[in-house]
N, CA, C and O atoms as a DFTB+ gen file, in Angstrom:
336 C
 N C O
     1  1       6.425      -8.285     -15.304
     2  2       6.184      -6.896     -14.829
     3  2       7.145      -6.247     -14.091
     4  3       8.113      -6.845     -13.621
     5  1       6.914      -4.837     -13.928
     6  2       7.830      -4.137     -13.492
     7  2       6.995      -3.081     -12.291
     8  3       6.093      -2.328     -12.659
     9  1       7.428      -3.159     -10.894
    10  2       6.952      -2.487     -10.369
    11  2       7.922      -1.082      -9.635
    12  3       9.082      -1.422      -9.406
    13  1       7.667       0.068      -9.338
    14  2       8.406       0.852      -8.898
    15  2       8.959       0.734      -7.588
    16  3       8.360       0.013      -6.790
    17  1      10.177       1.421      -7.173
    18  2      10.493       1.104      -5.696
    19  2       9.361       1.628      -4.394
    20  3       8.832       2.729      -4.248
    21  1       9.271       0.664      -3.746
    22  2       8.348       0.967      -2.999
    23  2       8.656       1.019      -1.386
    24  3       9.412       0.120      -1.018
    25  1       8.215       1.890      -0.387
    26  2       8.563       2.481       0.555
    27  2       7.189       2.479       1.766
    28  3       6.042       2.696       1.376
    29  1       7.465       2.239       3.067
    30  2       6.721       2.277       3.971
    31  2       6.973       3.372       5.183
    32  3       8.156       3.601       5.436
    33  1       6.168       3.930       5.802
    34  2       6.214       4.922       6.744
    35  2       6.440       4.275       8.175
    36  3       6.782       4.921       9.166
    37  1       6.219       3.007       8.148
    38  2       6.013       2.188       9.614
    39  2       6.283       0.625       9.498
    40  3       5.924      -0.084       8.558
    41  1       6.947       0.243      10.568
    42  2       7.101      -1.382      10.281
    43  2       5.900      -2.034       9.998
    44  3       4.872      -1.714      10.595
    45  1       5.916      -2.862       9.203
    46  2       4.703      -3.653       8.743
    47  2       5.414      -4.674       8.266
    48  3       6.640      -4.633       8.168
    49  1       4.471      -5.985       7.828
    50  2       4.397      -7.100       7.079
    51  2       3.898      -6.546       5.285
    52  3       2.840      -5.917       5.252
    53  1       4.418      -6.709       4.284
    54  2       4.399      -6.615       2.933
    55  2       4.141      -7.683       2.466
    56  3       4.749      -8.688       2.835
    57  1       2.997      -7.727       1.368
    58  2       3.050      -8.899       0.705
    59  2       2.569      -8.647      -0.696
    60  3       1.355      -8.527      -0.863
    61  1       3.283      -8.565      -1.594
    62  2       2.947      -8.038      -3.483
    63  2       2.411      -9.471      -4.151
    64  3       2.748     -10.571      -3.713
    65  1       1.745      -9.318      -5.001
    66  2       1.595     -10.267      -5.960
    67  2       0.982      -9.321      -7.184
    68  3       0.010      -8.570      -7.272
    69  1       2.333      -9.854      -8.328
    70  2       2.408      -8.513      -9.117
    71  2       1.527      -9.661     -10.587
    72  3       1.706     -10.877     -10.642
    73  1       0.804      -9.020     -11.409
    74  2       0.272      -9.934     -12.402
    75  2      -0.154      -8.801     -13.169
    76  3      -0.885      -7.907     -12.741
    77  1       0.498      -8.899     -14.705
    78  2       0.605      -8.024     -15.642
    79  2       0.601      -6.469     -14.900
    80  3       1.263      -6.230     -13.890
    81  1      -0.144      -5.607     -15.493
    82  2      -0.399      -3.911     -14.465
    83  2      -1.051      -4.004     -13.422
    84  3      -1.522      -2.994     -12.898
    85  1      -1.209      -5.169     -12.924
    86  2      -2.164      -5.113     -11.731
    87  2      -1.206      -5.590     -10.573
    88  3      -0.429      -6.524     -10.767
    89  1      -1.275      -4.930      -9.363
    90  2      -0.469      -5.646      -8.032
    91  2      -1.599      -5.729      -7.122
    92  3      -2.560      -4.962      -7.074
    93  1      -1.337      -6.896      -6.307
    94  2      -2.353      -6.958      -5.138
    95  2      -1.260      -6.537      -3.942
    96  3      -0.060      -6.763      -4.103
    97  1      -1.692      -6.012      -2.934
    98  2      -1.187      -5.822      -2.035
    99  2      -1.723      -6.191      -0.736
   100  3      -2.907      -5.965      -0.487
   101  1      -0.875      -6.797       0.202
   102  2      -1.529      -7.497       1.583
   103  2      -0.824      -6.785       2.369
   104  3       0.324      -6.776       1.923
   105  1      -0.899      -6.194       3.287
   106  2      -0.398      -5.409       4.483
   107  2      -0.931      -5.589       5.914
   108  3      -2.138      -5.660       6.148
   109  1      -0.102      -5.651       6.740
   110  2      -0.544      -6.106       8.401
   111  2       0.316      -5.560       9.020
   112  3       1.377      -5.264       8.472
   113  1       0.051      -5.269      10.421
   114  2       0.670      -4.786      11.382
   115  2       0.858      -5.739      12.567
   116  3       0.015      -5.704      13.464
   117  1       1.820      -6.529      12.642
   118  2       1.898      -7.638      13.938
   119  2       1.841      -6.786      15.205
   120  3       1.348      -7.236      16.239
   121  1       2.372      -5.496      15.118
   122  2       2.598      -5.069      17.010
   123  2       0.868      -4.829      17.162
   124  3       0.403      -4.670      18.291
   125  1       0.235      -4.821      16.313
   126  2      -1.045      -4.365      16.426
   127  2      -1.528      -3.097      16.954
   128  3      -2.696      -3.160      17.338
   129  1      -0.856      -1.746      17.107
   130  2      -0.521      -0.671      17.515
   131  2      -1.024       0.486      16.602
   132  3      -1.453       1.527      17.100
   133  1      -0.949       0.243      14.950
   134  2      -0.413       1.428      14.007
   135  2      -2.565       1.580      13.928
   136  3      -3.416       0.753      14.255
   137  1      -2.674       2.648      13.495
   138  2      -4.086       2.592      12.929
   139  2      -3.819       2.785      11.471
   140  3      -4.726       2.451      10.709
   141  1      -2.853       3.211      11.024
   142  2      -2.742       3.270       9.771
   143  2      -1.028       3.464       8.944
   144  3      -0.129       4.144       9.439
   145  1      -0.911       2.680       7.609
   146  2       0.518       2.974       7.350
   147  2       0.392       3.344       5.812
   148  3      -0.318       2.717       5.026
   149  1       1.242       4.541       5.456
   150  2       1.146       4.681       4.311
   151  2       2.583       4.184       3.360
   152  3       3.779       4.091       3.637
   153  1       1.857       3.960       2.260
   154  2       2.942       2.964       0.994
   155  2       3.025       4.089       0.220
   156  3       2.073       4.824      -0.042
   157  1       4.175       4.234      -0.156
   158  2       4.919       5.297      -1.219
   159  2       5.709       4.515      -2.137
   160  3       6.738       3.919      -1.817
   161  1       5.131       4.536      -3.438
   162  2       5.492       3.777      -4.664
   163  2       5.950       4.701      -5.882
   164  3       5.248       5.562      -6.412
   165  1       7.263       4.361      -6.226
   166  2       7.787       5.303      -7.463
   167  2       7.051       5.164      -8.690
   168  3       7.021       4.023      -9.152
   169  1       6.472       6.036      -9.298
   170  2       5.425       6.021     -10.623
   171  2       4.268       6.499     -10.045
   172  3       4.104       6.944      -8.909
   173  1       3.357       6.336     -11.099
   174  2       2.105       6.836     -11.046
   175  2       1.084       5.587     -11.187
   176  3       1.105       4.740     -12.080
   177  1       0.112       5.680     -10.006
   178  2      -0.498       4.413      -9.895
   179  2      -2.000       4.762      -9.283
   180  3      -2.145       5.745      -8.556
   181  1      -3.061       3.928      -9.610
   182  2      -4.522       4.197      -9.211
   183  2      -4.627       3.162      -8.175
   184  3      -3.975       2.118      -8.174
   185  1      -5.508       3.523      -7.276
   186  2      -5.595       2.231      -6.456
   187  2      -7.386       2.086      -6.206
   188  3      -8.206       2.983      -6.008
   189  1      -7.594       0.516      -6.313
   190  2      -8.986       0.758      -6.701
   191  2      -9.750       0.571      -5.318
   192  3     -10.940       0.870      -5.213
   193  1      -9.044       0.089      -4.323
   194  2     -10.148       0.487      -3.319
   195  2      -9.256       1.346      -2.063
   196  3      -9.078       0.882      -0.937
   197  1      -8.845       2.445      -2.449
   198  2      -8.197       3.388      -1.700
   199  2      -7.933       4.416      -2.191
   200  3      -8.018       4.403      -3.419
   201  1      -7.472       5.850      -1.504
   202  2      -7.025       6.629      -2.287
   203  2      -5.670       6.967      -2.445
   204  3      -5.052       7.189      -1.403
   205  1      -5.012       7.065      -3.615
   206  2      -3.948       7.437      -4.367
   207  2      -3.540       8.699      -4.694
   208  3      -4.299       9.413      -5.350
   209  1      -2.566       9.056      -4.379
   210  2      -2.308      10.574      -4.149
   211  2      -1.204      10.581      -4.908
   212  3      -0.235       9.929      -4.519
   213  1      -1.139      11.290      -6.089
   214  2       0.202      11.383      -7.090
   215  2       0.575      12.575      -6.960
   216  3      -0.074      13.591      -7.205
   217  1       2.277      12.422      -6.332
   218  2       3.198      13.664      -6.246
   219  2       3.805      14.266      -7.635
   220  3       4.763      13.530      -7.872
   221  1       3.742      14.964      -8.373
   222  2       4.231      15.035      -9.606
   223  2       5.651      15.387      -9.604
   224  3       6.491      14.724     -10.213
   225  1       5.901      16.369      -8.960
   226  2       7.493      16.417      -8.620
   227  2       8.416      15.351      -8.255
   228  3       9.583      15.220      -8.624
   229  1       7.824      14.708      -7.581
   230  2       8.562      13.462      -6.809
   231  2       8.479      12.222      -7.827
   232  3       9.337      11.346      -7.943
   233  1       7.380      12.315      -8.479
   234  2       7.260      11.220      -9.475
   235  2       6.890       9.861      -8.449
   236  3       7.479       8.784      -8.547
   237  1       5.985      10.097      -7.626
   238  2       5.570       9.006      -6.866
   239  2       4.137       8.823      -6.105
   240  3       3.713       9.921      -5.744
   241  1       3.510       8.034      -5.855
   242  2       2.261       7.717      -5.461
   243  2       2.082       7.574      -4.087
   244  3       2.501       6.447      -3.824
   245  1       1.736       8.041      -3.205
   246  2       1.516       7.755      -2.000
   247  2      -0.232       7.032      -1.539
   248  3      -1.283       7.617      -1.802
   249  1      -0.161       6.014      -1.002
   250  2      -1.533       5.342      -0.155
   251  2      -1.272       5.444       0.981
   252  3      -0.157       5.286       1.480
   253  1      -2.424       5.762       1.614
   254  2      -2.765       5.340       3.091
   255  2      -3.475       4.411       3.117
   256  3      -4.433       4.400       2.345
   257  1      -3.276       3.436       3.912
   258  2      -3.724       2.048       4.296
   259  2      -4.352       2.294       5.548
   260  3      -3.545       2.705       6.381
   261  1      -5.706       2.163       6.029
   262  2      -6.572       2.223       7.418
   263  2      -6.268       0.943       7.953
   264  3      -6.224       0.127       7.032
   265  1      -6.055       0.464       8.982
   266  2      -5.376      -0.967       9.499
   267  2      -6.803      -1.345      10.389
   268  3      -7.377      -0.492      11.066
   269  1      -7.206      -2.559      10.287
   270  2      -8.512      -2.866      11.399
   271  2      -7.776      -2.473      12.941
   272  3      -6.623      -2.482      13.371
   273  1      -8.833      -2.205      13.374
   274  2      -8.698      -1.800      14.798
   275  2      -9.421      -2.772      15.912
   276  3     -10.177      -3.604      15.412
   277  1      -9.295      -2.796      17.457
   278  2      -9.876      -3.397      18.218
   279  2      -9.361      -4.841      18.030
   280  3      -8.216      -5.242      17.817
   281  1     -10.723      -5.622      18.192
   282  2     -10.442      -7.133      17.941
   283  2      -9.829      -7.353      17.134
   284  3      -8.961      -8.168      17.447
   285  1      -9.769      -6.869      15.591
   286  2      -9.328      -7.322      14.425
   287  2      -8.039      -6.542      14.263
   288  3      -7.586      -6.533      13.118
   289  1      -7.259      -5.786      15.337
   290  2      -6.205      -5.467      15.303
   291  2      -5.008      -6.537      14.538
   292  3      -5.232      -7.736      14.705
   293  1      -4.098      -6.269      13.937
   294  2      -2.992      -7.382      13.179
   295  2      -3.494      -7.974      12.132
   296  3      -2.757      -8.719      11.486
   297  1      -5.128      -7.737      11.651
   298  2      -5.564      -8.445      10.538
   299  2      -4.835      -7.730       9.401
   300  3      -4.455      -6.560       9.451
   301  1      -4.667      -8.658       8.257
   302  2      -4.123      -7.796       7.245
   303  2      -5.039      -7.271       6.247
   304  3      -6.039      -7.962       6.050
   305  1      -4.891      -5.958       5.424
   306  2      -5.427      -5.243       4.675
   307  2      -5.009      -5.769       3.246
   308  3      -3.935      -6.330       3.028
   309  1      -5.924      -5.539       2.353
   310  2      -5.689      -5.806       0.968
   311  2      -6.075      -4.915      -0.004
   312  3      -7.266      -4.605       0.010
   313  1      -5.235      -4.331      -1.005
   314  2      -5.685      -3.119      -1.846
   315  2      -4.830      -3.870      -3.201
   316  3      -3.827      -4.584      -3.230
   317  1      -5.573      -3.437      -4.085
   318  2      -5.169      -3.620      -5.405
   319  2      -4.526      -2.090      -6.127
   320  3      -5.167      -1.041      -6.055
   321  1      -3.486      -2.167      -6.653
   322  2      -2.861      -0.700      -7.413
   323  2      -2.298      -1.266      -8.930
   324  3      -1.624      -2.258      -9.206
   325  1      -2.782      -0.367      -9.643
   326  2      -2.457      -0.511     -11.090
   327  2      -1.542       0.728     -11.603
   328  3      -1.671       1.894     -11.229
   329  1      -0.766       0.328     -12.364
   330  2       0.324       1.594     -13.189
   331  2      -0.524       2.183     -14.103
   332  3      -1.355       1.601     -14.800
   333  1      -0.239       3.565     -14.064
   334  2      -1.243       4.257     -15.056
   335  2       0.164       4.581     -16.159
   336  3      -0.011       5.167     -17.227
């Protein structure tokens, strides 16, 4: 399986589990200070539990992950993406 280039807009811990055309992403903020993190992936993807925005000009998908706050700050968030 192949996944496009991935970038994030803030420091974080990112884990990927790629299985066929589906990829599970786990993301966490060890600093416990961020409210969200934006993941940008080269290519066109859908997100089963988040909003994926495709930029046709750049041929990339952006997904904003809302992170847990207060007592759950630093806890990981999980999303699943699939290439279109």
